[in-house]
C-alpha positions in Angstrom: 29.4 -98.9 -28.6 28.6 -101.7 -31.0 30.5 -101.7 -34.3 29.3 -102.8 -37.7 31.4 -106.0 -37.3 29.6 -106.8 -34.0 26.3 -106.5 -35.8 27.4 -108.7 -38.6 28.6 -111.4 -36.2 25.4 -111.3 -34.3 23.5 -112.0 -37.6 25.7 -114.6 -39.3 28.8 -116.7 -38.9 31.7 -114.9 -40.4 34.0 -117.0 -42.6 37.7 -116.1 -43.1 39.0 -118.6 -45.7 38.1 -120.5 -48.8 38.3 -123.7 -46.7 35.8 -122.4 -44.2 33.4 -121.4 -47.0 33.6 -124.8 -48.6 33.1 -126.6 -45.3 30.2 -124.4 -44.4 28.5 -124.9 -47.8 29.1 -128.7 -47.8 28.1 -129.4 -44.3 24.7 -127.7 -44.3 21.6 -128.9 -46.2 20.7 -125.2 -46.8 23.5 -122.7 -46.7 23.4 -119.0 -47.5 26.4 -116.8 -48.1 26.4 -113.0 -48.0 29.6 -111.6 -49.6 30.4 -108.0 -48.9 33.2 -105.5 -48.8 34.2 -103.0 -46.1 33.5 -99.8 -48.1 30.4 -100.9 -49.9 27.4 -98.7 -49.1 24.9 -101.0 -50.9 26.3 -104.0 -49.0 25.7 -102.4 -45.6 22.3 -101.0 -46.5 21.1 -104.3 -47.8 22.4 -106.6 -45.1 19.7 -105.8 -42.5 17.0 -106.3 -45.1 18.4 -109.7 -46.1 18.8 -110.7 -42.5 15.1 -109.9 -42.0 14.1 -112.0 -45.0 16.2 -114.9 -43.9 14.7 -114.9 -40.4 11.6 -116.3 -42.1 13.6 -119.4 -43.1 15.1 -120.8 -39.9 16.6 -124.0 -41.4 18.9 -122.0 -43.7 22.3 -121.5 -42.2 23.8 -118.0 -42.7 27.3 -116.9 -43.3 29.0 -113.6 -44.0 32.3 -113.1 -46.0 34.1 -109.8 -46.2 35.8 -110.1 -49.6 38.5 -107.6 -48.3 39.5 -110.3 -45.7 39.2 -113.2 -48.2 40.4 -111.8 -51.5 40.5 -115.2 -53.2 36.7 -115.6 -52.7 36.1 -113.5 -55.9 37.8 -116.0 -58.1 36.6 -119.0 -56.1 32.9 -118.1 -56.5 33.1 -116.1 -59.7 32.2 -112.8 -58.0 32.5 -109.6 -60.0 30.6 -107.2 -57.8 29.3 -106.9 -54.2 27.1 -107.6 -52.5 26.4 -111.1 -53.6 24.0 -113.5 -52.0 24.2 -117.2 -52.8 21.9 -120.0 -51.6 23.1 -123.6 -51.7 21.1 -126.8 -51.3 23.2 -129.8 -50.5 26.3 -128.0 -51.7 24.8 -127.0 -55.1 24.2 -123.3 -55.9 20.5 -122.8 -56.6 20.1 -119.0 -56.3 22.5 -116.1 -56.8 21.6 -112.4 -56.5 24.1 -109.5 -56.8 24.4 -105.8 -56.4 20.9 -104.3 -56.6 18.5 -106.8 -55.1 14.7 -106.3 -55.0 14.0 -107.6 -51.5 10.5 -108.9 -52.0 11.4 -110.7 -55.2 14.4 -112.2 -53.4 12.1 -113.3 -50.6 9.7 -115.1 -53.0 12.6 -116.9 -54.7 14.0 -118.1 -51.4 10.5 -119.1 -50.2 10.0 -121.3 -53.3 13.4 -123.0 -52.9 12.9 -123.4 -49.1 9.5 -125.1 -49.3 10.6 -127.3 -52.2 13.5 -128.6 -50.2 11.5 -129.4 -47.0 10.7 -133.1 -46.5 
């Protein structure tokens, strides 16, 4: 039987340290982080919807961080709630959404950024 962790790993790279997060963000033109916690119902309900949105933007590299496994991530990225979704372009944060996200509005914001960054 597949576990939630198996599902997450099939969707995104899972990062386990601040160094991995920084390397991921700095080594991809378009990098997206989904920060969650183990016992967060909103996080787990939203993840499949966000994964579906992001499937429309294949050049964006996706990563998942469980804040329970990387407690320092909250301070490192100034996170006060979960879930948090952050999109980076060339290492610079260009979009941040947290907690209750309107999926279609999120899709439109990502779409604008995505097409503005294509050469």
